[in-house]
Backbone as numpy.savetxt, mean C-alpha at the origin, in Angstrom:
# Nx Ny Nz CAx CAy CAz Cx Cy Cz
-10.04 -12.37 37.79 -11.00 -12.73 36.77 -10.25 -13.14 35.50
-10.62 -14.24 34.94 -9.94 -14.76 33.76 -10.54 -14.15 32.50
-9.65 -13.73 31.59 -10.13 -13.19 30.33 -10.30 -14.33 29.34
-11.33 -14.24 28.55 -11.62 -15.27 27.56 -10.95 -14.84 26.25
-10.14 -15.75 25.70 -9.48 -15.47 24.43 -10.47 -15.72 23.30
-10.55 -14.76 22.44 -11.45 -14.90 21.31 -10.71 -15.58 20.16
-11.27 -16.66 19.70 -10.65 -17.43 18.63 -11.04 -16.82 17.29
-10.07 -16.53 16.45 -10.33 -15.87 15.18 -10.30 -16.87 14.03
-11.45 -17.08 13.43 -11.58 -18.06 12.35 -10.81 -17.59 11.11
-10.85 -16.30 10.81 -10.12 -15.77 9.65 -8.62 -16.01 9.76
-8.07 -15.84 10.95 -6.65 -16.10 11.17 -6.34 -17.58 11.00
-7.24 -18.43 11.47 -7.05 -19.88 11.32 -7.06 -20.27 9.84
-7.97 -19.71 9.08 -8.03 -20.01 7.65 -6.74 -19.53 6.97
-6.29 -18.33 7.32 -5.07 -17.80 6.73 -3.85 -18.66 7.05
-3.73 -19.09 8.30 -2.61 -19.95 8.68 -2.70 -21.32 8.00
-3.89 -21.83 7.85 -4.07 -23.12 7.18 -3.68 -23.02 5.70
-4.09 -21.96 5.03 -3.71 -21.76 3.63 -2.19 -21.62 3.53
-1.58 -20.88 4.45 -0.13 -20.75 4.46 0.54 -22.12 4.62
0.01 -22.96 5.51 0.53 -24.31 5.72 0.45 -25.13 4.43
-0.69 -25.05 3.76 -0.87 -25.80 2.51 0.10 -25.30 1.43
0.31 -24.00 1.37 1.24 -23.45 0.39 2.68 -23.86 0.69
3.04 -23.93 1.96 4.39 -24.33 2.32 4.65 -25.80 1.96
3.66 -26.65 2.11 3.84 -28.06 1.78 3.81 -28.30 0.28
3.14 -27.44 -0.45 3.16 -27.54 -1.90 2.24 -28.58 -2.50
1.52 -29.31 -1.68 0.56 -30.28 -2.19 -0.65 -30.29 -1.27
-1.76 -30.73 -1.83 -3.00 -30.74 -1.06 -3.42 -32.17 -0.81
-3.75 -32.43 0.45 -4.37 -33.71 0.81 -5.18 -33.45 2.08
-6.03 -34.40 2.42 -6.85 -34.24 3.64 -5.96 -34.21 4.87
-4.90 -35.01 4.87 -3.98 -35.02 6.00 -3.25 -33.69 6.16
-2.82 -33.10 5.04 -2.15 -31.80 5.08 -3.12 -30.72 5.56
-4.36 -30.78 5.09 -5.37 -29.82 5.53 -5.62 -29.96 7.03
-5.76 -31.19 7.51 -6.00 -31.42 8.94 -4.82 -30.91 9.77
-3.59 -31.21 9.33 -2.41 -30.75 10.07 -2.31 -29.22 10.05
-2.70 -28.61 8.93 -2.70 -27.15 8.86 -3.68 -26.54 9.84
-4.88 -27.13 9.93 -5.87 -26.66 10.90 -5.38 -26.86 12.33
-4.76 -28.01 12.59 -4.24 -28.29 13.93 -3.11 -27.33 14.30
-2.16 -27.15 13.39 -1.03 -26.26 13.68 -1.50 -24.81 13.82
-2.45 -24.39 12.98 -3.00 -23.04 13.09 -3.69 -22.83 14.43
-4.43 -23.82 14.89 -5.11 -23.74 16.19 -4.08 -23.63 17.31
-3.05 -24.45 17.27 -2.01 -24.40 18.31 -1.33 -23.03 18.32
-0.98 -22.51 17.16 -0.32 -21.21 17.08 -1.22 -20.11 17.64
-2.50 -20.12 17.27 -3.42 -19.07 17.73 -3.67 -19.15 19.24
-3.69 -20.34 19.78 -3.90 -20.47 21.23 -2.63 -20.19 22.02
-1.48 -20.56 21.47 -0.21 -20.36 22.18 0.27 -18.92 22.10
-0.01 -18.25 21.00 0.47 -16.88 20.78 -0.68 -15.96 20.41
-1.52 -15.61 21.38 -2.66 -14.74 21.05 -2.18 -13.33 20.70
-2.78 -12.78 19.68 -2.43 -11.44 19.23 -3.53 -10.46 19.67
-3.13 -9.24 19.99 -4.15 -8.24 20.35 -4.97 -7.86 19.14
-6.15 -7.31 19.39 -7.01 -6.85 18.30 -6.33 -5.72 17.57
-6.58 -5.64 16.27 -6.07 -4.53 15.47 -6.73 -3.25 15.94
-5.94 -2.19 15.96 -6.51 -0.88 16.28 -7.27 -0.33 15.09
-6.84 -0.69 13.91 -7.48 -0.22 12.70 -8.51 -1.24 12.25
-9.72 -0.82 12.15 -10.77 -1.71 11.64 -11.07 -1.26 10.21
-11.02 -2.18 9.31 -11.35 -1.85 7.94 -12.06 -3.04 7.31
-12.73 -2.74 6.25 -13.34 -3.80 5.47 -12.92 -3.60 4.02
-12.69 -4.69 3.35 -12.29 -4.61 1.95 -13.54 -4.55 1.10
-13.59 -3.56 0.25 -14.71 -3.40 -0.67 -14.26 -3.95 -2.03
-14.89 -5.03 -2.51 -14.37 -5.75 -3.69 -14.27 -4.92 -4.98
-15.29 -4.16 -5.32 -15.24 -3.41 -6.58 -14.19 -2.30 -6.52
-14.16 -1.46 -5.48 -13.09 -0.47 -5.41 -11.69 -1.11 -5.30
-11.58 -2.28 -4.67 -10.29 -2.97 -4.59 -9.85 -3.44 -5.98
-10.80 -3.93 -6.76 -10.50 -4.33 -8.14 -10.05 -3.12 -8.95
-10.75 -2.00 -8.80 -10.39 -0.78 -9.52 -9.00 -0.29 -9.09
-8.70 -0.35 -7.80 -7.38 0.02 -7.28 -6.31 -0.87 -7.91
-6.55 -2.16 -7.97 -5.59 -3.10 -8.54 -5.37 -2.83 -10.02
-6.44 -2.61 -10.76 -6.33 -2.35 -12.20 -5.56 -1.06 -12.46
-5.90 0.00 -11.76 -5.20 1.27 -11.99 -3.74 1.19 -11.54
-3.46 0.45 -10.47 -2.08 0.27 -10.03 -1.28 -0.47 -11.09
-1.84 -1.55 -11.64 -1.13 -2.31 -12.67 -0.93 -1.47 -13.94
-1.91 -0.65 -14.29 -1.76 0.23 -15.46 -0.65 1.26 -15.20
-0.63 1.86 -14.00 0.44 2.80 -13.66 1.80 2.11 -13.68
1.85 0.90 -13.18 3.08 0.13 -13.16 3.59 -0.12 -14.58
2.69 -0.49 -15.47 3.05 -0.77 -16.87 3.58 0.48 -17.55
2.80 1.58 -17.51 3.20 2.80 -18.22 4.45 3.42 -17.61
4.57 3.41 -16.30 5.76 3.96 -15.67 7.00 3.15 -16.02
6.85 1.84 -16.13 7.98 0.99 -16.52 8.46 1.35 -17.93
7.52 1.58 -18.83 7.89 1.99 -20.19 8.61 3.33 -20.19
8.11 4.27 -19.42 8.71 5.61 -19.37 10.12 5.54 -18.79
10.31 4.80 -17.71 11.63 4.69 -17.09 12.58 3.94 -18.03
12.09 2.92 -18.73 12.94 2.21 -19.70 13.39 3.17 -20.80
12.47 4.04 -21.27 12.84 5.02 -22.29 13.87 6.00 -21.74
13.70 6.43 -20.50 14.67 7.35 -19.90 16.06 6.72 -19.85
16.12 5.44 -19.57 17.41 4.75 -19.47 18.08 4.59 -20.84
17.28 4.51 -21.91 17.84 4.26 -23.24 17.99 5.52 -24.09
17.34 6.60 -23.74 17.37 7.78 -24.60 18.78 8.40 -24.62
19.11 9.04 -25.72 20.46 9.59 -25.87 20.82 10.66 -24.83
19.86 11.45 -24.39 20.17 12.52 -23.43 20.37 12.02 -22.01
19.99 10.78 -21.74 20.17 10.22 -20.40 19.13 10.74 -19.42
19.38 10.50 -18.15 18.46 10.92 -17.10 19.03 12.17 -16.45
18.18 13.18 -16.33 18.62 14.42 -15.68 18.36 14.34 -14.18
18.73 15.39 -13.51 18.60 15.43 -12.05 17.15 15.34 -11.61
16.90 14.58 -10.55 15.55 14.42 -10.01 15.25 15.46 -8.95
14.22 15.19 -8.18 13.78 16.14 -7.16 13.23 15.39 -5.96
13.54 15.87 -4.78 13.00 15.30 -3.54 11.96 16.26 -3.00
10.76 15.75 -2.75 9.66 16.59 -2.28 8.88 15.86 -1.17
8.20 16.64 -0.37 7.29 16.10 0.65 5.87 16.41 0.22
5.05 15.38 0.20 3.64 15.53 -0.16 2.81 15.14 1.06
1.89 16.00 1.46 1.08 15.74 2.64 -0.08 14.83 2.27
-0.16 13.69 2.97 -1.30 12.78 2.80 -2.43 13.23 3.72
-3.66 12.96 3.32 -4.81 13.43 4.08 -5.41 12.36 4.98
-5.12 11.10 4.70 -5.67 10.01 5.49 -4.96 9.95 6.84
-5.71 9.76 7.90 -5.14 9.71 9.26 -4.79 8.28 9.68
-5.23 7.29 8.93 -5.02 5.89 9.29 -3.64 5.42 8.84
-2.85 4.87 9.77 -1.49 4.43 9.46 -1.46 3.31 8.43
-2.40 2.38 8.52 -2.42 1.26 7.57 -2.62 1.77 6.14
-3.61 2.62 5.94 -3.89 3.12 4.59 -2.77 4.05 4.10
-2.16 4.82 5.00 -1.00 5.63 4.61 0.13 4.74 4.13
0.36 3.64 4.84 1.44 2.72 4.47 1.16 2.07 3.13
-0.08 1.66 2.89 -0.44 1.06 1.60 -0.21 2.08 0.49
-0.60 3.31 0.70 -0.39 4.37 -0.30 1.10 4.57 -0.56
1.90 4.62 0.50 3.34 4.80 0.35 3.97 3.63 -0.39
3.57 2.41 -0.07 4.13 1.23 -0.73 3.75 1.19 -2.20
2.51 1.50 -2.51 2.09 1.48 -3.91 2.77 2.60 -4.69
3.05 3.73 -4.05 3.78 4.81 -4.69 5.21 4.38 -4.97
5.83 3.72 -4.02 7.22 3.29 -4.17 7.37 2.18 -5.21
6.37 1.34 -5.37 6.45 0.23 -6.32 6.36 0.68 -7.77
5.79 1.85 -8.00 5.68 2.36 -9.37 7.02 2.98 -9.76
7.63 2.53 -10.87 8.93 3.08 -11.28 8.86 4.59 -11.51
9.91 5.26 -11.13 10.00 6.72 -11.32 9.89 7.48 -10.02
9.34 6.87 -8.98 9.27 7.51 -7.66 9.78 6.52 -6.62
10.47 7.05 -5.65 10.95 6.24 -4.54 10.54 6.94 -3.25
9.90 6.21 -2.36 9.51 6.78 -1.08 10.72 6.73 -0.16
11.07 7.88 0.38 12.20 7.98 1.30 11.72 7.86 2.74
10.58 8.50 3.04 10.09 8.50 4.41 8.60 8.78 4.42
7.95 8.26 5.44 6.55 8.56 5.73 6.51 8.88 7.21
6.36 10.15 7.54 6.42 10.52 8.96 5.05 10.43 9.63
5.04 10.63 10.94 3.81 10.47 11.71 2.78 11.56 11.43
3.20 12.67 10.85 2.26 13.74 10.51 1.62 13.52 9.13
2.05 12.47 8.43 1.45 12.15 7.14 2.15 12.77 5.96
3.41 13.19 6.13 4.18 13.71 5.00 4.93 12.57 4.34
4.71 12.41 3.05 5.34 11.38 2.26 6.52 12.03 1.53
7.74 11.69 1.93 8.94 12.23 1.32 9.34 11.31 0.17
9.33 11.85 -1.06 9.62 11.01 -2.23 10.69 11.65 -3.09
11.34 10.79 -3.87 12.27 11.24 -4.90 11.63 10.94 -6.23
11.58 11.94 -7.09 11.02 11.79 -8.43 12.17 11.81 -9.42
12.24 10.80 -10.26 13.34 10.65 -11.20 13.21 11.64 -12.35
14.34 12.00 -12.93 14.45 12.82 -14.12 14.01 14.25 -13.86
14.09 15.06 -14.88 13.76 16.48 -14.76 12.35 16.64 -14.20
12.24 17.40 -13.15 10.95 17.55 -12.50 10.66 19.02 -12.27
9.96 19.64 -13.20 9.57 21.04 -13.01 8.31 21.09 -12.15
7.85 22.29 -11.87 6.70 22.45 -10.97 5.43 21.82 -11.54
5.24 21.87 -12.85 4.05 21.28 -13.46 4.06 19.75 -13.28
5.21 19.11 -13.52 5.29 17.66 -13.34 5.14 17.29 -11.88
5.70 18.11 -11.00 5.57 17.86 -9.57 4.11 17.91 -9.14
3.36 18.86 -9.66 1.94 18.97 -9.34 1.18 17.75 -9.87
1.50 17.29 -11.07 0.86 16.09 -11.62 1.17 14.86 -10.78
2.41 14.73 -10.32 2.80 13.59 -9.49 2.06 13.63 -8.15
1.94 14.82 -7.56 1.20 14.95 -6.30 -0.27 14.60 -6.49
-0.85 15.02 -7.61 -2.24 14.68 -7.90 -2.41 13.18 -8.06
-1.44 12.52 -8.72 -1.50 11.06 -8.89 -1.46 10.37 -7.53
-0.61 10.84 -6.63 -0.51 10.24 -5.30 -1.80 10.46 -4.51
-2.41 11.62 -4.64 -3.66 11.89 -3.92 -4.82 11.07 -4.50
-4.83 10.85 -5.81 -5.85 9.95 -6.39 -5.66 8.53 -5.86
-4.40 8.11 -5.80 -4.10 6.79 -5.24 -4.54 6.71 -3.79
-4.30 7.74 -3.02 -4.72 7.77 -1.62 -6.23 7.64 -1.49
-6.98 8.33 -2.35 -8.44 8.22 -2.32 -8.90 6.82 -2.71
-8.24 6.22 -3.71 -8.60 4.86 -4.12 -8.31 3.84 -3.02
-7.19 4.01 -2.33 -6.85 3.11 -1.22 -7.89 3.25 -0.12
-8.24 4.48 0.24 -9.24 4.70 1.28 -10.58 4.09 0.89
-10.96 4.27 -0.36 -12.23 3.72 -0.85 -12.21 2.19 -0.86
-11.09 1.61 -1.28 -10.98 0.14 -1.35 -11.04 -0.49 0.03
-10.58 0.22 1.06 -10.60 -0.33 2.41 -11.73 0.23 3.25
-12.75 0.77 2.61 -13.98 1.14 3.29 -13.89 2.35 4.18
-12.96 3.25 3.93 -12.84 4.46 4.73 -13.86 5.50 4.24
-14.24 6.42 5.11 -15.10 7.51 4.65 -14.33 8.39 3.67
-15.03 9.15 2.84 -14.33 10.01 1.87 -13.34 10.94 2.58
-12.17 11.13 1.96 -11.14 11.97 2.55 -11.50 13.43 2.37
-11.31 14.21 3.43 -11.60 15.64 3.40 -10.34 16.39 3.02
-10.49 17.37 2.14 -9.36 18.23 1.78 -8.33 17.56 0.92
-8.75 16.68 0.05 -7.79 15.94 -0.76 -7.53 16.64 -2.09
-7.81 17.93 -2.15 -7.43 18.68 -3.33 -5.95 18.96 -3.27
-5.36 19.32 -4.36 -3.93 19.56 -4.38 -3.68 20.99 -4.78
-2.87 21.64 -4.01 -2.47 23.00 -4.30 -1.02 23.16 -3.90
-0.47 24.33 -4.08 0.93 24.56 -3.77 1.26 24.28 -2.29
0.32 24.46 -1.40 0.58 24.23 0.02 0.70 22.75 0.36
0.32 21.87 -0.55 0.37 20.44 -0.31 1.74 19.83 -0.60
2.57 20.53 -1.36 3.85 20.01 -1.82 4.96 20.92 -1.34
6.02 20.33 -0.77 7.13 21.11 -0.25 8.44 20.50 -0.74
9.33 21.33 -1.27 10.67 20.86 -1.63 11.47 20.61 -0.39
12.28 19.56 -0.44 13.19 19.26 0.67 14.62 19.22 0.18
């Protein structure tokens, strides 16, 4: 029995836009060639369906983007001050923070957004959902708790932006953070 390949219009649009961006100019001929090349690629190299189904929610996605950019701005200022201050940068701390989301895609987005903000570097994200991070500069328990709370707020915003149900147990307590 022959399986019928399902043609994905969203993938075709994405490949066509990519084609137009690569050529750097827009014309009807470039658009037609982009549609043709996208069709050939999709038929020649069919991809399996995603295991993760999500939908992007525009308002929460906008809020996620705004808060991420604000965190990026303020963290950049703080790290710049740490680099220029007379006392220099003190020893940091490596900790594991347990994420509550079970979806690999949303965990990865949370880890990437955490790593992109200056002052924290993601070292590892394991299959059990532990995010191993390095926090720059002096990091006492109070700052560590604030950083873990920031990551959990980010995790909730990512889940909300991608249409996930509310995360259960996303409170932060001492059992959520482990020194490594």
